C-alpha positions as CSV (number, residue, x, y, z in Angstrom):
1,M,33.5,-13.7,91.9
2,A,30.4,-15.2,90.3
3,I,29.9,-19.0,90.3
4,G,29.7,-20.3,86.8
5,V,26.9,-22.6,85.8
6,G,26.8,-24.8,82.7
7,L,23.5,-26.0,81.3
8,L,23.2,-29.3,79.4
9,G,19.9,-28.8,77.6
10,L,17.7,-25.8,77.0
11,G,14.3,-27.3,76.7
12,T,11.3,-26.6,78.9
13,V,13.2,-27.1,82.2
14,G,16.5,-25.7,81.0
15,A,14.8,-22.5,79.8
16,G,13.1,-22.2,83.1
17,V,16.4,-22.5,84.9
18,A,18.0,-20.0,82.7
19,A,15.2,-17.5,83.2
20,I,15.6,-17.7,87.0
21,L,19.4,-17.2,86.8
22,M,19.0,-14.3,84.4
23,G,16.4,-12.6,86.7
24,P,17.7,-12.7,90.2
25,E,15.7,-9.7,91.4
26,G,13.6,-10.4,94.5
27,R,15.1,-13.9,94.9
28,H,17.7,-15.3,97.4
29,P,20.8,-13.1,97.2
30,L,22.9,-16.1,96.2
31,V,21.0,-16.3,92.9
32,G,22.7,-13.0,92.0
33,E,26.1,-14.6,92.4
34,L,25.4,-17.3,89.8
35,A,26.2,-16.8,86.2
36,L,25.4,-18.8,83.1
37,R,28.7,-19.6,81.3
38,R,27.9,-22.2,78.7
39,I,24.7,-23.9,77.4
40,A,24.6,-27.0,75.3
41,V,21.8,-27.1,72.7
42,R,20.9,-29.3,69.8
43,D,20.3,-26.5,67.3
44,L,22.0,-23.2,67.4
45,E,19.5,-21.6,65.0
46,R,16.4,-22.5,66.8
47,P,14.3,-19.5,67.9
48,R,14.2,-19.1,71.7
49,P,12.0,-17.1,74.1
50,L,15.0,-16.0,76.1
51,E,17.5,-13.3,74.9
52,L,20.8,-15.2,75.3
53,D,24.2,-14.2,74.2
54,P,25.0,-16.4,71.2
55,Q,28.5,-16.9,72.6
56,L,27.0,-19.0,75.5
57,L,25.5,-21.6,73.1
58,T,27.3,-24.7,71.8
59,T,26.2,-28.0,70.3
60,S,28.9,-29.8,72.4
61,P,27.9,-30.8,75.9
62,E,31.5,-31.9,76.5
63,A,32.6,-28.3,75.9
64,V,30.3,-27.1,78.6
65,I,31.7,-29.6,81.1
66,D,35.3,-28.9,80.2
67,D,35.0,-25.1,80.3
68,P,37.1,-23.9,83.2
69,A,34.6,-21.1,83.8
70,V,31.9,-23.7,84.6
71,A,31.9,-24.6,88.3
72,I,28.5,-26.4,88.5
73,V,27.1,-28.6,85.7
74,V,23.3,-28.8,85.4
75,E,22.0,-31.8,83.3
76,V,18.4,-31.3,82.0
77,M,18.7,-33.1,78.7
78,G,16.7,-36.2,79.8
79,G,17.2,-39.7,78.5
80,L,19.7,-42.3,79.5
81,E,22.6,-41.6,77.1
82,P,24.5,-39.4,76.6
83,A,23.2,-38.0,79.9
84,R,24.8,-40.7,82.1
85,S,28.2,-40.4,80.4
86,L,28.1,-36.6,80.7
87,I,27.2,-36.7,84.4
88,L,30.2,-39.1,85.0
89,R,32.4,-36.9,82.9
90,A,31.5,-33.9,85.1
91,I,32.2,-35.8,88.2
92,A,35.5,-37.0,86.9
93,A,36.4,-33.3,86.3
94,G,35.6,-32.6,89.9
95,K,32.5,-30.6,89.2
96,P,29.3,-31.0,91.2
97,V,26.2,-31.9,89.2
98,V,22.5,-31.0,89.5
99,T,20.2,-33.2,87.5
100,A,16.4,-33.6,87.0
101,N,16.9,-37.0,85.2
102,K,15.0,-39.6,87.1
103,A,15.6,-42.3,84.5
104,V,19.3,-42.1,84.8
105,I,19.3,-41.9,88.6
106,A,16.8,-44.8,88.9
107,R,19.0,-47.0,86.8
108,Y,22.6,-45.8,87.4
109,G,22.3,-44.0,90.7
110,E,24.6,-46.5,92.5
111,E,27.3,-46.0,89.8
112,I,27.0,-42.2,89.9
113,A,27.0,-42.2,93.7
114,A,30.2,-44.2,93.8
115,A,31.9,-42.0,91.3
116,A,30.8,-38.8,93.2
117,A,32.0,-40.2,96.5
118,E,35.4,-41.1,95.2
119,R,35.8,-37.7,93.6
120,G,34.3,-35.8,96.6
121,V,31.6,-33.9,94.7
122,Y,27.9,-33.5,95.1
123,V,25.2,-34.8,92.7
124,L,21.9,-33.3,93.7
125,I,18.6,-34.6,92.4
126,E,15.7,-32.7,94.0
127,A,14.1,-32.1,90.6
128,A,14.1,-35.8,89.7
129,V,11.0,-36.6,91.7
130,G,7.9,-34.5,92.3
131,G,8.8,-31.4,90.3
132,G,8.6,-28.5,92.6
133,I,7.7,-30.6,95.7
134,P,10.7,-30.7,98.1
135,I,10.9,-34.5,98.9
136,I,14.5,-35.6,98.3
137,E,16.1,-33.3,100.9
138,P,13.5,-34.0,103.5
139,L,14.0,-37.8,103.1
140,K,17.8,-37.3,103.3
141,Q,17.8,-34.9,106.2
142,S,14.6,-33.9,108.0
143,L,13.2,-37.4,108.3
144,G,16.6,-39.1,108.7
145,G,15.9,-40.1,112.3
146,N,12.7,-42.0,111.4
147,R,12.2,-45.7,110.8
148,I,10.3,-45.4,107.5
149,Q,7.5,-47.9,107.1
150,R,6.0,-46.8,103.9
151,V,6.4,-44.2,101.1
152,S,3.4,-43.9,98.7
153,G,2.6,-41.3,96.2
154,I,0.9,-39.9,93.2
155,I,4.0,-39.0,91.3
156,N,3.0,-38.7,87.7
157,G,1.0,-35.6,86.8
158,T,-0.2,-36.8,83.4
159,T,-1.9,-39.9,84.7
160,N,-3.4,-38.0,87.6
161,Y,-4.9,-35.5,85.2
162,I,-6.4,-38.3,83.1
163,L,-7.8,-40.1,86.2
164,S,-9.2,-36.9,87.6
165,R,-11.1,-36.1,84.4
166,M,-12.3,-39.7,84.1
167,A,-13.7,-39.5,87.7
168,D,-15.2,-36.0,87.3
169,E,-16.7,-36.4,83.9
170,G,-17.2,-40.1,83.3
171,A,-15.0,-39.7,80.2
172,A,-13.2,-42.5,78.5
173,Y,-9.5,-43.0,78.9
174,G,-8.7,-42.5,75.2
175,D,-10.7,-39.2,75.0
176,V,-9.0,-37.7,78.0
177,L,-5.5,-38.8,76.9
178,A,-6.1,-37.0,73.5
179,D,-7.1,-33.9,75.4
180,A,-4.0,-34.2,77.6
181,Q,-1.8,-34.4,74.6
182,R,-3.4,-31.3,73.0
183,L,-2.9,-29.4,76.3
184,G,0.7,-30.4,76.6
185,Y,0.2,-32.5,79.7
186,A,1.0,-35.7,77.8
187,E,3.7,-36.4,75.3
188,A,3.0,-37.5,71.7
189,D,4.2,-40.9,72.9
190,P,2.7,-41.1,76.4
191,A,3.9,-44.7,77.1
192,A,6.4,-43.8,79.9
193,D,3.6,-42.0,81.8
194,V,0.5,-44.1,81.1
195,Q,2.2,-47.5,81.4
196,G,3.8,-46.5,84.8
197,G,7.4,-46.4,83.8
198,D,7.9,-42.8,84.9
199,A,6.4,-43.4,88.3
200,A,8.5,-46.6,88.7
201,D,11.7,-44.5,88.1
202,K,10.7,-42.1,90.8
203,I,9.6,-44.6,93.4
204,A,13.0,-46.4,92.9
205,I,14.7,-43.2,93.8
206,L,12.5,-42.6,96.8
207,A,12.8,-46.2,98.1
208,G,16.6,-45.9,97.9
209,L,16.5,-42.7,100.0
210,A,13.9,-43.9,102.5
211,Y,15.5,-47.3,103.2
212,G,19.2,-46.6,102.6
213,G,20.1,-48.9,99.8
214,P,19.6,-49.1,96.0
215,V,16.5,-50.8,94.6
216,A,16.7,-52.7,91.3
217,R,14.6,-50.6,88.9
218,E,14.0,-53.5,86.5
219,A,12.5,-55.6,89.3
220,I,9.7,-53.1,90.2
221,A,6.3,-54.5,89.4
222,T,4.7,-51.9,87.2
223,E,1.2,-51.5,85.8
224,G,-0.2,-48.4,84.2
225,I,-3.6,-46.9,83.4
226,D,-3.7,-47.6,79.7
227,R,-6.1,-50.6,80.1
228,L,-8.3,-48.9,82.7
229,Q,-11.9,-48.6,81.8
230,A,-14.2,-45.7,82.8
231,R,-16.7,-48.0,84.3
232,D,-14.2,-49.2,86.9
233,V,-13.6,-45.5,87.9
234,A,-17.4,-45.1,88.1
235,Y,-18.0,-48.2,90.1
236,A,-15.2,-47.2,92.5
237,A,-16.9,-43.9,93.1
238,Q,-20.2,-45.6,93.9
239,L,-18.4,-47.8,96.4
240,G,-16.7,-44.8,98.1
241,Y,-13.3,-44.9,96.4
242,V,-11.3,-42.9,93.9
243,V,-8.8,-44.5,91.5
244,K,-5.2,-43.2,91.4
245,L,-2.0,-44.5,89.9
246,L,-0.1,-45.2,93.1
247,A,3.6,-45.8,93.5
248,V,4.5,-47.6,96.8
249,A,7.6,-48.7,98.7
250,Q,7.1,-50.4,102.0
251,R,9.1,-52.4,104.5
252,E,8.1,-56.1,104.6
253,G,10.0,-57.1,107.7
254,E,13.5,-56.9,109.0
255,G,16.8,-58.5,108.2
256,E,19.8,-58.2,105.8
257,P,19.0,-57.5,103.1
258,L,16.0,-55.5,104.1
259,P,12.9,-56.9,102.4
260,L,10.9,-54.3,100.5
261,D,7.7,-54.3,98.4
262,V,8.0,-51.7,95.7
263,R,5.4,-51.4,93.0
264,V,3.3,-49.1,90.7
265,H,-0.3,-49.8,89.8
266,P,-3.8,-48.2,89.7
267,T,-5.3,-48.3,93.2
268,L,-8.7,-47.7,94.8
269,L,-8.3,-45.2,97.6
270,P,-11.0,-44.5,100.1
271,K,-12.3,-41.0,99.6
272,H,-11.1,-40.0,103.1
273,H,-7.5,-41.1,102.3
274,P,-5.0,-38.2,102.3
275,L,-4.0,-38.9,98.7
276,A,-7.6,-39.2,97.4
277,G,-8.0,-35.4,97.1
278,V,-5.0,-34.9,94.9
279,H,-6.4,-33.7,91.5
280,G,-5.3,-32.6,88.1
281,V,-1.5,-32.5,87.4
282,N,-0.6,-32.2,91.0
283,N,1.6,-34.7,92.8
284,A,1.7,-35.8,96.4
285,I,4.0,-38.1,98.5
286,L,2.9,-39.6,101.8
287,V,5.7,-40.7,104.1
288,E,4.8,-42.9,107.1
289,G,7.5,-43.4,109.8
290,D,8.3,-43.8,113.4
291,P,8.1,-41.5,115.3
292,V,6.9,-38.8,112.9
293,G,3.6,-40.6,111.9
294,R,2.2,-39.4,108.5
295,V,3.7,-36.5,106.6
296,M,2.5,-35.5,103.2
297,F,4.2,-33.4,100.6
298,Y,1.9,-31.9,97.9
299,G,2.2,-29.6,95.0
300,P,2.9,-29.2,91.2
301,G,4.7,-32.3,90.0
302,A,6.0,-31.1,86.6
303,G,6.4,-28.2,84.3
304,A,9.0,-25.6,83.6
305,G,8.4,-23.5,86.7
306,P,8.2,-26.2,89.4
307,T,11.0,-28.3,88.1
308,A,13.3,-25.3,87.5
309,S,12.6,-24.2,91.0
310,A,13.9,-27.5,92.4
311,V,16.9,-27.4,90.1
312,V,17.9,-23.9,91.2
313,A,17.4,-24.9,94.8
314,D,20.1,-27.6,94.3
315,I,22.4,-25.1,92.6
316,L,22.0,-22.8,95.6
317,N,22.8,-25.6,98.0
318,I,26.1,-26.3,96.2
319,A,26.8,-22.6,95.9
320,G,26.2,-22.0,99.5
321,I,28.5,-24.9,100.5
322,R,31.2,-23.4,98.3
323,R,30.8,-20.0,99.9
324,A,30.9,-21.5,103.4
325,T,33.8,-24.0,102.9
326,G,35.8,-22.4,100.1
327,S,35.9,-25.8,98.4
328,E,35.8,-25.8,94.6
329,A,33.9,-29.1,94.5
330,G,31.6,-28.4,97.4
331,A,32.3,-30.4,100.4
332,R,33.4,-34.0,100.9
333,L,30.1,-35.1,102.3
334,D,27.8,-37.9,101.3
335,P,26.9,-37.3,97.6
336,L,23.7,-38.1,95.7
337,L,21.9,-40.4,98.1
338,A,22.5,-39.4,101.7
339,A,23.7,-42.5,103.5
340,S,23.4,-44.5,100.3
341,S,24.5,-48.1,100.6
342,W,24.4,-48.2,104.4
343,R,22.3,-51.3,103.9
344,R,21.3,-53.7,101.2
345,C,17.7,-53.9,100.1
346,E,15.9,-56.7,98.2
347,L,12.5,-56.7,96.6
348,V,10.3,-59.5,97.9
349,D,8.3,-62.0,95.7
350,G,5.0,-60.3,95.1
351,S,3.1,-63.6,95.6
352,G,3.9,-63.4,99.3
353,T,2.7,-59.9,99.9
354,S,-0.8,-59.1,101.2
355,H,-3.3,-56.5,99.8
356,R,-6.9,-55.7,99.4
357,N,-8.3,-56.1,95.9
358,Y,-11.1,-54.9,93.6
359,V,-12.4,-57.4,91.0
360,R,-14.9,-56.9,88.3
361,L,-16.4,-60.1,86.8
362,Q,-18.7,-60.3,83.7
363,T,-21.1,-63.2,84.3
364,R,-24.4,-64.7,83.2
365,D,-27.3,-63.1,84.9
366,E,-28.8,-66.1,86.8
367,A,-29.5,-67.2,90.3
368,G,-26.7,-68.6,92.4
369,V,-23.7,-67.0,90.5
370,I,-22.8,-64.7,93.5
371,G,-22.9,-67.8,95.8
372,R,-20.6,-69.8,93.6
373,I,-18.1,-66.9,93.3
374,G,-18.2,-66.5,97.1
375,T,-17.5,-70.2,97.5
376,C,-14.4,-69.9,95.3
377,F,-13.1,-67.1,97.4
378,G,-13.9,-68.8,100.6
379,E,-12.2,-72.1,99.7
380,A,-9.0,-70.1,98.8
381,G,-9.1,-68.4,102.2
382,V,-10.1,-65.0,100.8
383,S,-12.4,-62.9,103.0
384,I,-14.9,-60.6,101.1
385,Q,-15.6,-57.1,102.3
386,S,-18.3,-56.4,99.7
387,I,-19.9,-57.9,96.7
388,V,-22.2,-55.9,94.4
389,Q,-24.0,-56.9,91.2
390,F,-24.5,-54.3,88.5
391,E,-26.5,-54.7,85.3
392,A,-24.5,-55.2,82.1
393,R,-24.2,-52.1,80.0
394,E,-26.7,-51.5,77.3
395,G,-25.6,-52.9,73.9
396,E,-23.2,-55.5,75.3
397,A,-23.5,-58.9,73.6
398,G,-25.5,-61.4,75.6
399,G,-26.5,-59.0,78.3
400,G,-25.6,-60.7,81.6
401,A,-24.4,-59.0,84.8
402,E,-21.3,-57.4,86.2
403,I,-20.2,-58.4,89.7
404,V,-17.8,-56.2,91.7
405,V,-16.0,-57.7,94.6
406,I,-13.7,-56.0,97.2
407,T,-11.7,-58.3,99.4
408,H,-10.2,-57.8,102.8
409,E,-6.4,-58.0,102.9
410,V,-5.2,-61.3,101.6
411,R,-2.0,-62.9,100.5
412,E,-1.5,-62.5,96.8
413,S,-1.0,-66.2,96.1
414,A,-4.3,-67.0,97.8
415,F,-6.1,-64.3,95.8
416,R,-4.7,-65.5,92.5
417,S,-5.8,-69.1,93.4
418,A,-9.3,-67.9,94.0
419,L,-9.3,-66.0,90.7
420,A,-8.2,-69.1,88.8
421,A,-11.1,-71.1,90.3
422,I,-13.6,-68.3,89.5
423,E,-12.4,-68.1,85.9
424,A,-13.1,-71.8,85.5
425,L,-16.8,-71.3,86.5
426,E,-19.1,-71.9,83.5
427,E,-21.2,-68.8,84.6
428,V,-18.2,-66.4,84.5
429,R,-17.4,-65.0,81.1
430,T,-14.3,-63.0,82.1
431,V,-12.4,-61.3,84.9
432,A,-12.7,-57.9,83.3
433,A,-10.7,-55.9,85.8
434,C,-8.5,-56.5,88.9
435,L,-7.1,-53.5,90.9
436,R,-5.4,-53.1,94.3
437,T,-7.4,-51.4,97.0
438,L,-6.3,-49.5,100.2
């Protein structure tokens, strides 16, 4: 008997999932044993590229969940509500869920995991991070024997496309964003991407998997690329770096709760770094652990095809378990986040963490400025790796100079103390940019 699938949403990803299920030829044999039973849509009259039986469509997502012919519920609606409530409804009905919804999992993953554990059903989330890149299952299973030190990644394709164009062409952020919107790489309202929120959702999920406990999404320090200037991308290139929007989760010691530093921000990467060569809309996640060392997962991070691929992989996992165990719900194994809540995690105060930094200062062009800036850094205990003076750009009021400093690794509180002293110098007009550096 075919295994019934119910779709909540028939947008870009939902249509991609439907296309795979309706065309099983040449795919895994189990795809042929899946059957679309009901699909929830907003508008029944909207033209669709797929030829679907009108009887499959409904405007009631609850009807999809409650349909006895639906054995697996696939949530690809997006947004927080009603997606969260619908996922919980499906779990309460004893039906396993597959979702691509990183926003819901990042904020309500603990609640959903508890409900799934109590009911004994799976909630699988491979498509929530990295599109078509398999990263969720490897963190849950393949790398489970490792002591993870750090997970870092380029996990937003829109911002990576923008930064790649800025680096390759010297183009301004606003111009490239407009192109990305015309090409469909960026939404009409790009805030979730360019302000870092999308990447923060995803790194919250990855951190929970890597370290075995939920991470407070609202506590993740987040900075996007919406204030990044083309000149900083150009200066970085001259100094041997590329700029990427990096999401990072790393262990900051031991103890209970486990201290973690989780953050999202534009970062200068040395050109030889494994993530520096990730261009366009591609994503990559670098996992560093003991004993595996460095492992990188790379590929298309968004779009109908890659994301639908990950969704269907999760459906097949559940279908395979059903076939092997004969269980209607799947199997009473660890749902959602493998080994979730086996420890507590806590985000550390960012002022106590240590990083390398890039700083661009606009100053008067006169003798002794670099020396006085260096003195401020030195008195705060900040070691400088390099300091370079560039001429101010043509047409800028008052002329002057731009001084770019890259520091060695330093505690954040000491670095901020040095910046405050530098800003107080009469010769310094402004701290124009401040970015992290690897």
